[in-house]
PATI-440827 format. One record per residue: x, y, z of N, C-alpha, C in turn; chain. Coordinates in steps of 0.2 Angstrom, whole numbers. Example, Ala and Ser with C-alpha at 12.3 -4.5 7.8 and 13.67 -1.06 7.14 Angstrom:
BEGIN
+-------+-------+-------+-------+-------+-------+-------+-------+-------+------+
:  n_px :  n_py :  n_pz : ca_px : ca_py : ca_pz :  c_px :  c_py :  c_pz : unit :
+-------+-------+-------+-------+-------+-------+-------+-------+-------+------+
:    66 :   -28 :    39 :    62 :   -22 :    39 :    66 :   -16 :    39 :    A :
:    64 :   -11 :    35 :    68 :    -5 :    36 :    64 :     0 :    39 :    A :
+-------+-------+-------+-------+-------+-------+-------+-------+-------+------+
This chain:
BEGIN
+-------+-------+-------+-------+-------+-------+-------+-------+-------+------+
:  n_px :  n_py :  n_pz : ca_px : ca_py : ca_pz :  c_px :  c_py :  c_pz : unit :
+-------+-------+-------+-------+-------+-------+-------+-------+-------+------+
:     5 :    -6 :     0 :     0 :     0 :     0 :     5 :     6 :     0 :    A :
:     3 :    11 :    -5 :     7 :    17 :    -5 :     4 :    22 :     1 :    A :
:     8 :    27 :     2 :     6 :    32 :     7 :     1 :    36 :     6 :    A :
:    -1 :    36 :    -2 :    -7 :    40 :    -3 :   -13 :    35 :    -2 :    A :
:   -12 :    29 :    -3 :   -18 :    24 :    -2 :   -20 :    24 :     5 :    A :
:   -16 :    24 :     9 :   -16 :    23 :    17 :   -19 :    30 :    20 :    A :
:   -18 :    35 :    16 :   -20 :    42 :    18 :   -24 :    46 :    13 :    A :
:   -30 :    46 :    14 :   -35 :    49 :     8 :   -33 :    57 :     8 :    A :
:   -32 :    59 :    14 :   -31 :    67 :    15 :   -24 :    69 :    10 :    A :
:   -19 :    65 :    12 :   -13 :    65 :     8 :   -14 :    65 :     0 :    A :
:   -18 :    60 :    -2 :   -20 :    60 :    -9 :   -23 :    65 :   -12 :    A :
:   -28 :    69 :    -8 :   -31 :    74 :   -10 :   -27 :    80 :   -10 :    A :
:   -23 :    81 :    -5 :   -18 :    87 :    -5 :   -13 :    86 :   -11 :    A :
:   -11 :    80 :   -13 :    -6 :    79 :   -18 :   -10 :    81 :   -25 :    A :
:   -17 :    79 :   -25 :   -21 :    81 :   -32 :   -21 :    87 :   -32 :    A :
:   -22 :    91 :   -27 :   -24 :    98 :   -28 :   -17 :   102 :   -30 :    A :
:   -11 :    99 :   -27 :    -5 :   102 :   -30 :    -5 :   101 :   -37 :    A :
:    -6 :    95 :   -39 :    -5 :    94 :   -46 :    -9 :    97 :   -51 :    A :
:   -16 :    99 :   -48 :   -20 :   104 :   -52 :   -17 :   110 :   -53 :    A :
:   -14 :   113 :   -48 :   -12 :   120 :   -47 :    -5 :   120 :   -52 :    A :
:    -1 :   114 :   -52 :     4 :   115 :   -57 :     2 :   115 :   -65 :    A :
:    -4 :   111 :   -66 :    -7 :   112 :   -72 :    -9 :   118 :   -74 :    A :
:   -12 :   121 :   -70 :   -15 :   128 :   -71 :    -9 :   133 :   -72 :    A :
:    -3 :   132 :   -68 :     2 :   137 :   -69 :     5 :   135 :   -76 :    A :
:     6 :   129 :   -78 :     8 :   128 :   -85 :     4 :   131 :   -90 :    A :
:    -2 :   130 :   -89 :    -8 :   133 :   -95 :    -7 :   140 :   -95 :    A :
:    -6 :   143 :   -89 :    -5 :   151 :   -89 :     1 :   152 :   -93 :    A :
:     6 :   149 :   -93 :    13 :   150 :   -96 :    11 :   149 :  -104 :    A :
:     8 :   144 :  -105 :     7 :   143 :  -113 :     3 :   149 :  -115 :    A :
:    -3 :   151 :  -112 :    -7 :   157 :  -114 :    -3 :   162 :  -115 :    A :
:     2 :   164 :  -111 :     6 :   170 :  -111 :    11 :   170 :  -116 :    A :
:    12 :   163 :  -119 :    18 :   162 :  -124 :    14 :   162 :  -131 :    A :
:     7 :   164 :  -131 :     4 :   164 :  -138 :     0 :   158 :  -140 :    A :
:    -1 :   153 :  -136 :    -4 :   147 :  -137 :   -11 :   149 :  -135 :    A :
:   -16 :   147 :  -141 :   -22 :   148 :  -140 :   -27 :   142 :  -140 :    A :
:   -24 :   136 :  -139 :   -29 :   130 :  -139 :   -26 :   124 :  -141 :    A :
:   -29 :   118 :  -141 :   -25 :   111 :  -143 :   -31 :   108 :  -147 :    A :
:   -29 :   104 :  -150 :   -34 :    99 :  -154 :   -37 :    94 :  -149 :    A :
:   -43 :    93 :  -149 :   -46 :    89 :  -143 :   -52 :    85 :  -147 :    A :
:   -53 :    80 :  -145 :   -59 :    76 :  -148 :   -65 :    78 :  -144 :    A :
:   -71 :    76 :  -146 :   -77 :    78 :  -143 :   -77 :    74 :  -136 :    A :
:   -76 :    67 :  -137 :   -75 :    64 :  -131 :   -72 :    66 :  -126 :    A :
:   -65 :    68 :  -127 :   -61 :    71 :  -122 :   -64 :    78 :  -119 :    A :
:   -67 :    82 :  -123 :   -71 :    87 :  -121 :   -76 :    86 :  -115 :    A :
:   -80 :    81 :  -117 :   -85 :    78 :  -113 :   -83 :    76 :  -106 :    A :
:   -77 :    73 :  -107 :   -74 :    70 :  -100 :   -72 :    76 :   -96 :    A :
:   -69 :    81 :   -99 :   -66 :    87 :   -96 :   -71 :    91 :   -92 :    A :
:   -77 :    91 :   -96 :   -83 :    95 :   -93 :   -86 :    92 :   -88 :    A :
:   -85 :    85 :   -88 :   -88 :    80 :   -82 :   -84 :    81 :   -76 :    A :
:   -78 :    83 :   -77 :   -73 :    84 :   -71 :   -75 :    90 :   -67 :    A :
:   -78 :    94 :   -70 :   -80 :   101 :   -66 :   -87 :   100 :   -64 :    A :
:   -91 :    95 :   -65 :   -97 :    93 :   -62 :   -97 :    88 :   -56 :    A :
:   -92 :    84 :   -57 :   -92 :    78 :   -51 :   -87 :    80 :   -46 :    A :
:   -89 :    79 :   -39 :   -84 :    80 :   -34 :   -80 :    73 :   -34 :    A :
:   -74 :    75 :   -32 :   -69 :    70 :   -31 :   -71 :    66 :   -24 :    A :
:   -71 :    59 :   -23 :   -73 :    56 :   -17 :   -67 :    51 :   -16 :    A :
:   -67 :    49 :   -10 :   -62 :    45 :    -8 :   -65 :    39 :    -4 :    A :
:   -64 :    33 :    -5 :   -66 :    28 :    -1 :   -61 :    23 :     0 :    A :
:   -61 :    22 :     7 :   -57 :    17 :    10 :   -59 :    10 :     9 :    A :
:   -54 :     5 :     9 :   -55 :    -1 :     8 :   -58 :    -5 :    14 :    A :
:   -61 :   -11 :    14 :   -63 :   -14 :    20 :   -57 :   -17 :    23 :    A :
:   -51 :   -18 :    19 :   -45 :   -20 :    23 :   -42 :   -14 :    27 :    A :
:   -42 :    -9 :    24 :   -40 :    -3 :    29 :   -44 :    -2 :    36 :    A :
:   -50 :    -3 :    34 :   -55 :    -1 :    40 :   -53 :    -7 :    45 :    A :
:   -53 :   -13 :    43 :   -51 :   -19 :    48 :   -45 :   -18 :    51 :    A :
:   -40 :   -15 :    48 :   -33 :   -13 :    50 :   -34 :    -7 :    55 :    A :
:   -38 :    -3 :    55 :   -38 :     2 :    59 :   -43 :     0 :    66 :    A :
:   -47 :    -5 :    64 :   -50 :    -8 :    70 :   -46 :   -12 :    75 :    A :
:   -41 :   -15 :    72 :   -35 :   -18 :    75 :   -38 :   -24 :    80 :    A :
:   -34 :   -23 :    86 :   -36 :   -28 :    91 :   -39 :   -23 :    96 :    A :
:   -46 :   -23 :    93 :   -50 :   -17 :    97 :   -51 :   -19 :   104 :    A :
:   -50 :   -13 :   108 :   -51 :   -13 :   115 :   -56 :    -7 :   118 :    A :
:   -59 :    -5 :   113 :   -63 :     1 :   114 :   -70 :     0 :   118 :    A :
:   -71 :    -6 :   120 :   -77 :    -6 :   125 :   -75 :   -13 :   129 :    A :
:   -80 :   -15 :   134 :   -79 :   -21 :   138 :   -79 :   -27 :   135 :    A :
:   -83 :   -28 :   129 :   -84 :   -33 :   125 :   -77 :   -36 :   124 :    A :
:   -72 :   -32 :   123 :   -65 :   -34 :   121 :   -62 :   -39 :   126 :    A :
:   -64 :   -40 :   133 :   -62 :   -43 :   138 :   -65 :   -51 :   138 :    A :
:   -70 :   -52 :   135 :   -73 :   -58 :   134 :   -74 :   -62 :   128 :    A :
:   -72 :   -58 :   122 :   -72 :   -61 :   116 :   -67 :   -66 :   115 :    A :
:   -67 :   -70 :   110 :   -63 :   -74 :   107 :   -60 :   -71 :   101 :    A :
:   -64 :   -69 :    96 :   -63 :   -66 :    90 :   -67 :   -61 :    88 :    A :
:   -64 :   -56 :    85 :   -67 :   -50 :    82 :   -71 :   -53 :    76 :    A :
:   -78 :   -51 :    75 :   -81 :   -53 :    69 :   -83 :   -48 :    65 :    A :
:   -78 :   -46 :    59 :   -78 :   -40 :    56 :   -84 :   -40 :    51 :    A :
:   -83 :   -45 :    46 :   -88 :   -45 :    41 :   -86 :   -50 :    35 :    A :
:   -90 :   -52 :    30 :   -88 :   -57 :    25 :   -92 :   -56 :    20 :    A :
:   -90 :   -58 :    14 :   -93 :   -58 :     7 :   -91 :   -52 :     2 :    A :
:   -95 :   -50 :    -2 :   -92 :   -46 :    -8 :   -91 :   -39 :    -6 :    A :
:   -84 :   -37 :    -7 :   -83 :   -30 :    -5 :   -87 :   -24 :    -9 :    A :
:   -90 :   -27 :   -14 :   -94 :   -22 :   -20 :  -101 :   -25 :   -20 :    A :
:  -104 :   -28 :   -16 :  -110 :   -31 :   -16 :  -116 :   -25 :   -17 :    A :
:  -121 :   -28 :   -21 :  -127 :   -23 :   -21 :  -131 :   -23 :   -15 :    A :
:  -131 :   -29 :   -12 :  -135 :   -30 :    -5 :  -131 :   -31 :     0 :    A :
:  -132 :   -28 :     6 :  -128 :   -29 :    12 :  -134 :   -31 :    18 :    A :
:  -132 :   -36 :    21 :  -136 :   -39 :    27 :  -132 :   -36 :    33 :    A :
:  -136 :   -33 :    38 :  -133 :   -30 :    44 :  -136 :   -33 :    50 :    A :
:  -133 :   -38 :    54 :  -137 :   -41 :    60 :  -135 :   -37 :    66 :    A :
:  -136 :   -41 :    72 :  -135 :   -37 :    78 :  -127 :   -38 :    81 :    A :
:  -125 :   -44 :    82 :  -119 :   -46 :    84 :  -117 :   -53 :    84 :    A :
:  -111 :   -55 :    86 :  -109 :   -62 :    85 :  -113 :   -66 :    91 :    A :
:  -114 :   -73 :    89 :  -115 :   -77 :    94 :  -109 :   -82 :    96 :    A :
:  -111 :   -87 :    99 :  -105 :   -92 :   101 :  -101 :   -94 :    95 :    A :
:  -105 :   -96 :    90 :  -101 :  -100 :    85 :   -97 :   -95 :    81 :    A :
:  -101 :   -89 :    80 :   -96 :   -83 :    77 :   -90 :   -81 :    80 :    A :
:   -91 :   -81 :    87 :   -85 :   -78 :    91 :   -79 :   -84 :    91 :    A :
:   -82 :   -90 :    90 :   -77 :   -96 :    90 :   -74 :   -96 :    83 :    A :
:   -77 :   -94 :    77 :   -74 :   -94 :    70 :   -72 :   -88 :    68 :    A :
:   -74 :   -82 :    71 :   -72 :   -76 :    68 :   -75 :   -74 :    62 :    A :
:   -81 :   -77 :    60 :   -85 :   -76 :    54 :   -93 :   -74 :    56 :    A :
:   -96 :   -71 :    52 :  -103 :   -68 :    54 :  -108 :   -74 :    52 :    A :
:  -114 :   -74 :    56 :  -118 :   -79 :    54 :  -117 :   -86 :    51 :    A :
:  -113 :   -90 :    57 :  -111 :   -97 :    54 :  -115 :  -101 :    59 :    A :
:  -119 :   -99 :    63 :  -122 :  -104 :    68 :  -129 :  -106 :    65 :    A :
:  -133 :  -108 :    69 :  -140 :  -110 :    67 :  -144 :  -104 :    63 :    A :
:  -143 :   -98 :    66 :  -146 :   -93 :    63 :  -142 :   -91 :    57 :    A :
:  -136 :   -92 :    56 :  -133 :   -91 :    50 :  -135 :   -96 :    45 :    A :
:  -136 :  -102 :    47 :  -139 :  -107 :    41 :  -146 :  -105 :    39 :    A :
:  -150 :  -102 :    43 :  -156 :  -100 :    40 :  -155 :   -94 :    36 :    A :
:  -151 :   -89 :    38 :  -149 :   -83 :    34 :  -146 :   -86 :    26 :    A :
:  -143 :   -91 :    26 :  -140 :   -93 :    20 :  -146 :   -95 :    16 :    A :
:  -151 :   -99 :    19 :  -157 :  -101 :    15 :  -161 :   -95 :    12 :    A :
:  -161 :   -90 :    16 :  -165 :   -85 :    14 :  -161 :   -81 :     8 :    A :
:  -155 :   -81 :     8 :  -151 :   -77 :     3 :  -151 :   -81 :    -3 :    A :
:  -151 :   -88 :    -2 :  -152 :   -92 :    -8 :  -159 :   -92 :   -10 :    A :
:  -164 :   -91 :    -7 :  -171 :   -90 :   -10 :  -172 :   -84 :   -14 :    A :
:  -168 :   -78 :   -12 :  -169 :   -72 :   -17 :  -164 :   -72 :   -22 :    A :
:  -161 :   -78 :   -24 :  -156 :   -79 :   -30 :  -149 :   -77 :   -29 :    A :
:  -147 :   -76 :   -23 :  -140 :   -74 :   -22 :  -137 :   -80 :   -18 :    A :
:  -130 :   -79 :   -18 :  -126 :   -83 :   -13 :  -123 :   -79 :    -8 :    A :
:  -121 :   -82 :    -3 :  -117 :   -78 :     2 :  -111 :   -75 :     0 :    A :
:  -108 :   -77 :    -6 :  -102 :   -74 :    -8 :  -103 :   -67 :   -12 :    A :
:  -110 :   -67 :   -14 :  -112 :   -61 :   -18 :  -115 :   -56 :   -14 :    A :
:  -116 :   -56 :    -8 :  -118 :   -51 :    -4 :  -112 :   -49 :     2 :    A :
:  -114 :   -44 :     6 :  -109 :   -43 :    11 :  -113 :   -43 :    17 :    A :
:  -110 :   -47 :    22 :  -114 :   -48 :    29 :  -110 :   -45 :    35 :    A :
:  -113 :   -42 :    39 :  -109 :   -39 :    44 :  -114 :   -38 :    50 :    A :
:  -111 :   -35 :    56 :  -116 :   -34 :    62 :  -115 :   -27 :    65 :    A :
:  -120 :   -25 :    69 :  -119 :   -18 :    72 :  -112 :   -18 :    77 :    A :
:  -112 :   -24 :    81 :  -106 :   -24 :    85 :  -102 :   -30 :    83 :    A :
:   -95 :   -30 :    84 :   -90 :   -35 :    81 :   -88 :   -40 :    86 :    A :
:   -90 :   -39 :    92 :   -88 :   -44 :    97 :   -94 :   -47 :   101 :    A :
:   -94 :   -53 :   103 :  -100 :   -56 :   107 :  -101 :   -55 :   114 :    A :
:  -107 :   -52 :   115 :  -108 :   -50 :   121 :  -108 :   -57 :   126 :    A :
:  -107 :   -57 :   132 :  -107 :   -63 :   136 :  -114 :   -66 :   137 :    A :
:  -115 :   -72 :   136 :  -120 :   -76 :   136 :  -126 :   -73 :   130 :    A :
:  -124 :   -70 :   125 :  -127 :   -68 :   120 :  -133 :   -62 :   122 :    A :
:  -131 :   -59 :   128 :  -136 :   -53 :   130 :  -136 :   -48 :   125 :    A :
:  -141 :   -44 :   126 :  -142 :   -38 :   121 :  -136 :   -33 :   121 :    A :
:  -134 :   -30 :   116 :  -128 :   -25 :   117 :  -130 :   -19 :   120 :    A :
:  -126 :   -17 :   124 :  -128 :   -10 :   128 :  -126 :    -4 :   124 :    A :
:  -129 :     2 :   125 :  -128 :     8 :   121 :  -121 :    10 :   120 :    A :
:  -117 :    10 :   125 :  -110 :    12 :   124 :  -106 :     7 :   120 :    A :
:  -108 :     0 :   120 :  -105 :    -5 :   116 :  -107 :    -3 :   109 :    A :
:  -113 :    -2 :   107 :  -115 :     0 :   100 :  -112 :     7 :    99 :    A :
:  -111 :    12 :   103 :  -108 :    18 :   100 :  -100 :    18 :    99 :    A :
:   -97 :    12 :   102 :   -90 :    11 :   101 :   -89 :     8 :    94 :    A :
:   -94 :     4 :    92 :   -93 :     0 :    86 :   -97 :     3 :    79 :    A :
:  -101 :     7 :    81 :  -106 :     9 :    75 :  -101 :    13 :    70 :    A :
:   -96 :    17 :    71 :   -92 :    21 :    67 :   -89 :    16 :    62 :    A :
:   -87 :    10 :    64 :   -84 :     5 :    59 :   -89 :     3 :    55 :    A :
:   -95 :     1 :    57 :  -101 :    -1 :    52 :  -102 :     5 :    47 :    A :
:  -103 :    11 :    50 :  -104 :    16 :    44 :   -98 :    16 :    39 :    A :
:   -92 :    15 :    41 :   -87 :    15 :    37 :   -88 :     9 :    32 :    A :
:   -89 :     3 :    34 :   -90 :    -2 :    30 :   -96 :    -1 :    25 :    A :
:  -102 :     1 :    27 :  -106 :     3 :    22 :  -104 :     8 :    17 :    A :
:  -100 :    13 :    19 :   -97 :    18 :    14 :   -92 :    15 :     9 :    A :
:   -89 :    10 :    12 :   -85 :     6 :     8 :   -88 :     2 :     3 :    A :
:   -93 :    -2 :     5 :   -96 :    -6 :     0 :  -101 :    -3 :    -5 :    A :
:  -104 :     2 :    -2 :  -108 :     6 :    -6 :  -114 :     2 :    -9 :    A :
:  -118 :    -2 :    -5 :  -123 :    -6 :    -8 :  -129 :    -2 :   -10 :    A :
:  -133 :    -5 :   -15 :  -138 :    -2 :   -17 :  -144 :    -2 :   -11 :    A :
:  -144 :    -8 :    -7 :  -148 :    -9 :    -2 :  -146 :   -13 :     4 :    A :
:  -148 :   -11 :    10 :  -147 :   -14 :    16 :  -153 :   -18 :    18 :    A :
:  -152 :   -24 :    20 :  -157 :   -28 :    24 :  -155 :   -28 :    32 :    A :
:  -158 :   -24 :    36 :  -157 :   -24 :    42 :  -161 :   -30 :    47 :    A :
:  -157 :   -34 :    49 :  -159 :   -40 :    53 :  -160 :   -39 :    60 :    A :
:  -166 :   -39 :    61 :  -168 :   -37 :    69 :  -168 :   -31 :    72 :    A :
:  -171 :   -30 :    77 :  -172 :   -24 :    82 :  -166 :   -19 :    81 :    A :
:  -161 :   -22 :    84 :  -154 :   -17 :    85 :  -151 :   -15 :    79 :    A :
:  -151 :   -19 :    74 :  -148 :   -17 :    67 :  -153 :   -11 :    65 :    A :
:  -159 :   -12 :    65 :  -164 :    -8 :    61 :  -164 :    -1 :    65 :    A :
:  -164 :    -2 :    72 :  -165 :     4 :    76 :  -158 :     9 :    75 :    A :
:  -153 :     5 :    76 :  -146 :     9 :    75 :  -146 :    12 :    69 :    A :
:  -146 :     9 :    63 :  -145 :    12 :    57 :  -151 :    18 :    55 :    A :
:  -157 :    18 :    58 :  -162 :    22 :    57 :  -163 :    27 :    62 :    A :
:  -159 :    26 :    67 :  -159 :    30 :    74 :  -166 :    32 :    76 :    A :
:  -169 :    26 :    77 :  -176 :    27 :    80 :  -177 :    21 :    85 :    A :
:  -182 :    22 :    89 :  -183 :    16 :    95 :  -191 :    14 :    92 :    A :
:  -193 :    15 :    86 :  -199 :    11 :    84 :  -198 :     3 :    84 :    A :
:  -202 :    -1 :    86 :  -201 :    -8 :    86 :  -200 :   -10 :    78 :    A :
:  -197 :   -16 :    78 :  -196 :   -19 :    72 :  -202 :   -21 :    69 :    A :
:  -208 :   -24 :    72 :  -213 :   -26 :    70 :  -216 :   -20 :    66 :    A :
:  -215 :   -13 :    67 :  -218 :    -8 :    64 :  -213 :    -5 :    59 :    A :
:  -207 :    -7 :    59 :  -202 :    -5 :    54 :  -202 :    -8 :    48 :    A :
:  -203 :   -15 :    49 :  -203 :   -20 :    43 :  -209 :   -19 :    38 :    A :
:  -208 :   -22 :    32 :  -213 :   -21 :    28 :  -214 :   -15 :    23 :    A :
:  -208 :   -11 :    24 :  -207 :    -5 :    20 :  -200 :    -3 :    19 :    A :
:  -198 :     1 :    14 :  -191 :     3 :    14 :  -190 :    10 :    17 :    A :
:  -185 :    11 :    21 :  -182 :    17 :    24 :  -176 :    20 :    22 :    A :
:  -174 :    26 :    23 :  -167 :    28 :    20 :  -162 :    28 :    25 :    A :
:  -156 :    26 :    23 :  -150 :    28 :    27 :  -144 :    31 :    22 :    A :
:  -143 :    37 :    22 :  -139 :    41 :    19 :  -139 :    40 :    11 :    A :
:  -146 :    40 :     8 :  -148 :    38 :     1 :  -148 :    31 :    -1 :    A :
:  -147 :    26 :     4 :  -147 :    19 :     3 :  -154 :    16 :     6 :    A :
:  -157 :    12 :     1 :  -163 :    10 :     4 :  -162 :     4 :    10 :    A :
:  -166 :     5 :    15 :  -165 :     0 :    21 :  -171 :    -4 :    21 :    A :
:  -171 :   -11 :    22 :  -177 :   -15 :    22 :  -177 :   -18 :    29 :    A :
:  -179 :   -16 :    34 :  -179 :   -20 :    41 :  -184 :   -27 :    41 :    A :
:  -181 :   -31 :    43 :  -184 :   -37 :    44 :  -183 :   -41 :    50 :    A :
:  -187 :   -46 :    52 :  -184 :   -50 :    59 :  -178 :   -54 :    57 :    A :
:  -174 :   -55 :    63 :  -168 :   -58 :    64 :  -169 :   -65 :    62 :    A :
:  -165 :   -69 :    59 :  -166 :   -77 :    59 :  -165 :   -79 :    65 :    A :
:  -162 :   -78 :    70 :  -162 :   -81 :    77 :  -170 :   -80 :    80 :    A :
:  -173 :   -75 :    79 :  -180 :   -74 :    81 :  -184 :   -78 :    77 :    A :
:  -183 :   -80 :    71 :  -187 :   -84 :    66 :  -187 :   -91 :    70 :    A :
:  -181 :   -93 :    71 :  -180 :   -99 :    74 :  -184 :  -102 :    80 :    A :
:  -185 :   -95 :    84 :  -190 :   -96 :    90 :  -197 :   -95 :    88 :    A :
:  -198 :   -91 :    83 :  -205 :   -90 :    81 :  -206 :   -91 :    74 :    A :
:  -206 :   -98 :    71 :  -206 :  -100 :    64 :  -212 :   -97 :    60 :    A :
:  -217 :   -95 :    64 :  -224 :   -92 :    61 :  -223 :   -86 :    58 :    A :
:  -217 :   -82 :    60 :  -215 :   -75 :    56 :  -211 :   -77 :    50 :    A :
:  -210 :   -82 :    49 :  -206 :   -83 :    41 :  -210 :   -81 :    36 :    A :
:  -217 :   -81 :    36 :  -220 :   -79 :    30 :  -220 :   -71 :    30 :    A :
:  -219 :   -68 :    35 :  -218 :   -60 :    35 :  -211 :   -58 :    32 :    A :
:  -206 :   -63 :    34 :  -199 :   -61 :    31 :  -199 :   -62 :    23 :    A :
:  -203 :   -68 :    22 :  -203 :   -69 :    14 :  -207 :   -64 :    11 :    A :
:  -212 :   -61 :    13 :  -214 :   -55 :    10 :  -210 :   -50 :    10 :    A :
:  -206 :   -48 :    16 :  -201 :   -43 :    14 :  -196 :   -45 :    10 :    A :
:  -194 :   -52 :     9 :  -188 :   -53 :     3 :  -192 :   -52 :    -3 :    A :
:  -198 :   -53 :    -4 :  -201 :   -52 :   -11 :  -200 :   -45 :   -13 :    A :
:  -201 :   -40 :    -9 :  -200 :   -33 :    -9 :  -193 :   -32 :   -11 :    A :
:  -188 :   -35 :    -7 :  -181 :   -34 :    -9 :  -179 :   -36 :   -16 :    A :
:  -182 :   -42 :   -18 :  -180 :   -45 :   -25 :  -183 :   -40 :   -30 :    A :
:  -190 :   -37 :   -29 :  -192 :   -33 :   -34 :  -188 :   -27 :   -35 :    A :
:  -186 :   -24 :   -29 :  -182 :   -18 :   -29 :  -175 :   -19 :   -32 :    A :
:  -172 :   -25 :   -31 :  -166 :   -26 :   -34 :  -167 :   -29 :   -42 :    A :
:  -173 :   -30 :   -44 :  -175 :   -32 :   -51 :  -172 :   -39 :   -52 :    A :
:  -173 :   -44 :   -47 :  -171 :   -50 :   -47 :  -177 :   -55 :   -50 :    A :
:  -175 :   -59 :   -54 :  -180 :   -64 :   -57 :  -184 :   -67 :   -51 :    A :
:  -190 :   -69 :   -53 :  -194 :   -72 :   -48 :  -197 :   -68 :   -42 :    A :
:  -197 :   -61 :   -43 :  -198 :   -57 :   -37 :  -205 :   -57 :   -36 :    A :
:  -209 :   -59 :   -41 :  -216 :   -58 :   -39 :  -220 :   -65 :   -37 :    A :
:  -216 :   -70 :   -36 :  -218 :   -77 :   -35 :  -220 :   -77 :   -27 :    A :
+-------+-------+-------+-------+-------+-------+-------+-------+-------+------+
């Protein structure tokens, strides 16, 4: 990794310096009598687009994981075995965000690999995707003792990394799995039963809340509602079989 890749601000500074150097050289040419260059229509269109588009910098998931490091930002670091960062396609159109790691995830360092993970895999396959084609992560990266609910300060310590993951992947849509994922992303206390069934907005990205797979294992009668949510997701993503 170059110093520019590891420091976007340095890259931006270097780009600004280069632009100023080009401007200086063009002024020199103008003062020397140069009145223009031969330029194709395609090149002119590209140059015009430069003035309309803001330059954006996106960090990689690898860089975010390196910054997370051996995280000690909250009490969960004392009891976890592994940090569970995320897995899947770094350029996925669809991102699944859950609550946090359970026992199996903590042991293996991978998200959604236990019983709830098996059900999530079936859900993903039912909407014509594979786990490798989506990106999966959680609100918090470490398992709470006894799989208790995450505390507010634990979420607050972890959510900046989640937001950076979302900014890096740039998904078209996010499926928020369960109460904590939905309420954290949407900054609300509305129950998941009221949030599901329709799309919401997160920084211009469509968010569809639905029940967590672990909840479905305890309440299988809710699977029908989740399937209705998944059909909405398929339709929005223009996937074949969305209306079935």
